[in-house]
C-alpha positions as CSV (number, residue, x, y, z in Angstrom):
1,X,-1.5,-168.6,-96.9
2,X,-4.7,-167.1,-98.2
3,X,-2.8,-164.3,-99.9
4,X,-0.6,-166.9,-101.7
5,X,-3.6,-168.8,-102.9
6,X,-5.3,-165.6,-104.2
7,X,-2.1,-164.6,-105.9
8,X,-1.9,-168.0,-107.6
9,X,-5.6,-167.7,-108.8
10,X,-5.0,-164.2,-110.1
11,X,-1.8,-165.3,-111.8
12,X,-3.6,-168.1,-113.5
13,X,-6.4,-165.7,-114.6
14,X,-3.8,-163.3,-116.1
15,X,-2.0,-166.1,-117.9
16,X,-5.3,-167.4,-119.3
17,X,-6.2,-163.9,-120.5
18,X,-2.9,-163.7,-122.4
19,X,-3.5,-167.1,-124.0
20,X,-7.1,-166.2,-125.1
21,X,-6.0,-162.8,-126.4
22,X,-3.1,-164.4,-128.3
23,X,-5.3,-167.1,-129.9
24,X,-7.8,-164.4,-131.1
25,X,-5.1,-162.2,-132.5
26,X,-3.1,-165.0,-134.1
27,X,-6.3,-166.1,-135.9
28,X,-7.3,-162.5,-137.0
29,X,-3.8,-161.2,-137.9
30,X,-1.6,-164.2,-138.2
31,X,1.2,-165.3,-135.9
32,X,3.9,-163.3,-137.5
33,X,2.0,-160.0,-137.7
34,X,0.9,-160.2,-134.0
35,X,3.3,-158.3,-131.6
36,X,3.6,-159.0,-127.9
37,X,2.4,-155.5,-127.2
38,X,-0.8,-156.3,-129.2
39,X,-1.4,-159.3,-127.1
40,X,-0.9,-157.4,-123.8
41,X,-3.2,-154.6,-125.0
42,X,-6.0,-157.1,-126.0
43,X,-5.6,-158.9,-122.7
44,X,-5.5,-155.7,-120.6
45,X,-2.2,-156.7,-119.1
46,X,1.0,-154.6,-118.7
47,X,3.7,-155.6,-121.2
48,X,6.2,-156.3,-118.4
49,X,3.8,-158.8,-116.9
50,X,3.9,-160.8,-120.1
51,X,7.5,-161.8,-119.5
52,X,6.6,-163.1,-116.1
53,X,4.7,-165.9,-117.7
54,X,6.3,-166.2,-121.2
55,X,9.9,-165.5,-122.1
56,X,9.0,-165.2,-125.8
57,X,6.0,-165.1,-128.2
58,X,7.0,-168.6,-129.3
59,X,6.8,-169.9,-125.8
60,X,3.3,-168.5,-125.5
61,X,2.3,-170.3,-128.7
62,X,3.8,-173.5,-127.4
63,X,1.8,-173.2,-124.2
64,X,-1.4,-172.5,-126.2
65,X,-0.8,-175.7,-128.2
66,X,-0.1,-177.8,-125.1
67,X,-3.1,-176.5,-123.2
68,X,-5.4,-177.3,-126.1
69,X,-3.8,-180.7,-126.5
70,X,-4.4,-181.5,-122.9
71,X,-8.1,-180.3,-123.2
72,X,-8.5,-182.5,-126.3
73,X,-7.2,-185.6,-124.5
74,X,-9.5,-184.9,-121.6
75,X,-12.4,-184.7,-124.0
76,X,-11.4,-188.0,-125.6
77,X,-11.0,-189.7,-122.3
78,X,-14.3,-188.4,-121.0
79,X,-16.0,-189.8,-124.1
80,X,-14.5,-193.3,-123.9
81,X,-16.2,-196.1,-122.0
82,X,-13.4,-197.7,-120.0
83,X,-15.2,-201.1,-120.1
84,X,-15.6,-201.1,-123.9
85,X,-13.4,-202.9,-126.3
86,X,-10.5,-201.0,-127.9
87,X,-12.2,-200.6,-131.3
88,X,-15.2,-199.0,-129.6
89,X,-12.9,-196.7,-127.7
90,X,-11.1,-195.7,-130.9
91,X,-14.5,-194.8,-132.4
92,X,-15.6,-192.8,-129.3
93,X,-12.3,-191.0,-129.2
94,X,-12.6,-190.1,-132.9
95,X,-16.1,-188.8,-132.4
96,X,-15.0,-186.7,-129.4
97,X,-12.2,-185.3,-131.4
98,X,-14.5,-184.1,-134.2
99,X,-16.8,-182.4,-131.7
100,X,-13.8,-180.8,-129.9
101,X,-12.4,-179.4,-133.2
102,X,-15.7,-177.9,-134.1
103,X,-16.0,-176.3,-130.6
104,X,-12.5,-174.8,-131.1
105,X,-12.6,-174.2,-134.8
106,X,-10.8,-170.8,-134.6
107,X,-7.8,-172.5,-132.9
108,X,-7.6,-175.2,-135.5
109,X,-8.0,-172.7,-138.3
110,X,-5.0,-171.0,-136.8
111,X,-3.0,-174.2,-137.0
112,X,-4.1,-174.7,-140.6
113,X,-2.5,-171.4,-141.5
114,X,0.7,-171.6,-139.3
115,X,1.5,-175.3,-140.0
116,X,4.2,-174.3,-142.6
117,X,6.1,-172.0,-140.2
118,X,9.3,-173.9,-139.3
119,X,9.5,-172.2,-135.9
120,X,6.1,-173.5,-134.9
121,X,5.8,-176.8,-136.8
122,X,7.7,-178.8,-134.2
123,X,5.4,-178.0,-131.3
124,X,2.4,-178.7,-133.5
125,X,3.9,-182.0,-134.6
126,X,4.4,-182.8,-130.9
127,X,0.6,-182.6,-130.4
128,X,-0.3,-184.9,-133.3
129,X,2.4,-187.4,-132.2
130,X,0.8,-187.6,-128.8
131,X,-2.6,-188.3,-130.2
132,X,-1.1,-190.9,-132.7
133,X,0.6,-192.6,-129.7
134,X,-2.7,-192.8,-127.8
135,X,-4.5,-194.3,-130.9
136,X,-1.6,-196.7,-131.6
137,X,-1.9,-198.2,-128.1
138,X,-5.6,-198.9,-128.6
139,X,-4.9,-200.5,-132.0
140,X,-2.2,-202.7,-130.5
141,X,-4.7,-203.8,-127.8
142,X,-7.4,-204.5,-130.4
143,X,-4.9,-206.6,-132.5
144,X,-3.9,-208.5,-129.4
145,X,-7.6,-209.3,-128.7
146,X,-8.2,-210.4,-132.3
147,X,-10.5,-207.4,-133.1
148,X,-8.3,-206.0,-135.8
149,X,-6.1,-207.7,-138.5
150,X,-2.3,-207.7,-138.1
151,X,-0.4,-204.8,-139.6
152,X,1.6,-201.8,-138.6
153,X,-0.3,-200.1,-135.7
154,X,1.4,-196.7,-136.7
155,X,-0.1,-197.0,-140.2
156,X,-3.6,-197.5,-138.8
157,X,-3.2,-194.7,-136.3
158,X,-2.2,-192.3,-139.0
159,X,-5.3,-193.3,-140.9
160,X,-7.5,-192.5,-137.9
161,X,-5.8,-189.2,-137.4
162,X,-6.1,-188.4,-141.1
163,X,-9.8,-189.1,-141.1
164,X,-10.6,-187.0,-138.1
165,X,-8.4,-184.1,-139.3
166,X,-9.7,-184.2,-142.9
167,X,-13.4,-184.4,-142.2
168,X,-13.0,-181.7,-139.5
169,X,-11.2,-179.4,-141.8
170,X,-13.9,-179.9,-144.5
171,X,-16.5,-179.0,-141.9
172,X,-14.5,-176.0,-140.7
173,X,-14.0,-174.7,-144.2
174,X,-17.7,-175.1,-145.2
175,X,-17.1,-177.9,-147.7
176,X,-19.3,-180.2,-145.5
177,X,-22.5,-178.7,-144.3
178,X,-23.8,-181.2,-141.7
179,X,-24.7,-181.0,-138.0
180,X,-21.6,-181.7,-135.9
181,X,-23.1,-184.6,-134.0
182,X,-24.0,-186.3,-137.2
183,X,-20.6,-185.7,-138.6
184,X,-18.9,-187.1,-135.5
185,X,-21.0,-190.2,-135.7
186,X,-20.2,-190.7,-139.4
187,X,-16.5,-190.2,-138.8
188,X,-16.6,-192.7,-136.0
189,X,-18.3,-195.2,-138.4
190,X,-15.9,-194.5,-141.1
191,X,-12.9,-195.1,-138.9
192,X,-14.3,-198.4,-137.6
193,X,-15.1,-199.6,-141.1
194,X,-11.6,-198.6,-142.4
195,X,-10.0,-200.5,-139.5
196,X,-12.1,-203.6,-139.5
197,X,-13.4,-203.8,-143.0
198,X,-17.0,-204.0,-141.8
199,X,-19.7,-201.5,-141.0
200,X,-19.8,-200.2,-137.4
201,X,-22.8,-200.6,-135.2
202,X,-24.7,-197.3,-135.4
203,X,-24.3,-195.0,-132.4
204,X,-27.2,-194.2,-130.2
205,X,-28.6,-190.7,-129.7
206,X,-28.5,-187.8,-132.1
207,X,-25.8,-189.5,-134.2
208,X,-28.5,-191.9,-135.5
209,X,-30.0,-189.2,-137.6
210,X,-27.2,-189.6,-140.0
211,X,-28.4,-193.1,-140.9
212,X,-31.9,-192.0,-141.7
């Protein structure tokens, strides 16, 4: 039983090494130019072992996207106050998303480059669809509680995603030079104002510096 547990832990470690090496090489060389042998060499893993975890390079990329999506949703959930109203939770989730994208900027820079690849676009779209669905449910709850005006929840959700993505991309590309906590707070305020038509209550903590 102990041997099985150790084998599982070792297997998870090897798989994670492959994912991390692939993310780094995809960012440096591009997805198309990166070979499976390159990933194995960078991870220090025998090529035959690669196929134990991933049947193709595309399946590894899909696993990388899904793993990062899960981590993003965990970051969003961890930032949301379960007792707060839906609009506040939308703001908290947007702020957490901006911070997460900054922490993993090489990964999101990779998505910027590979988004036009037809073979990869579907798995990337799957990730954005999940986030949109999460936001849409909060918008529906806010509308039900009279906190937001009537309208298509999907339209509002796309607006939230667009704000988070666009401001994060501007920060990642150097077009916005601003501390990430300040940017997260500003994006959260922007989202709330766009949804409600009124200014948001300033966040506490370091985000307040953006108001001074």
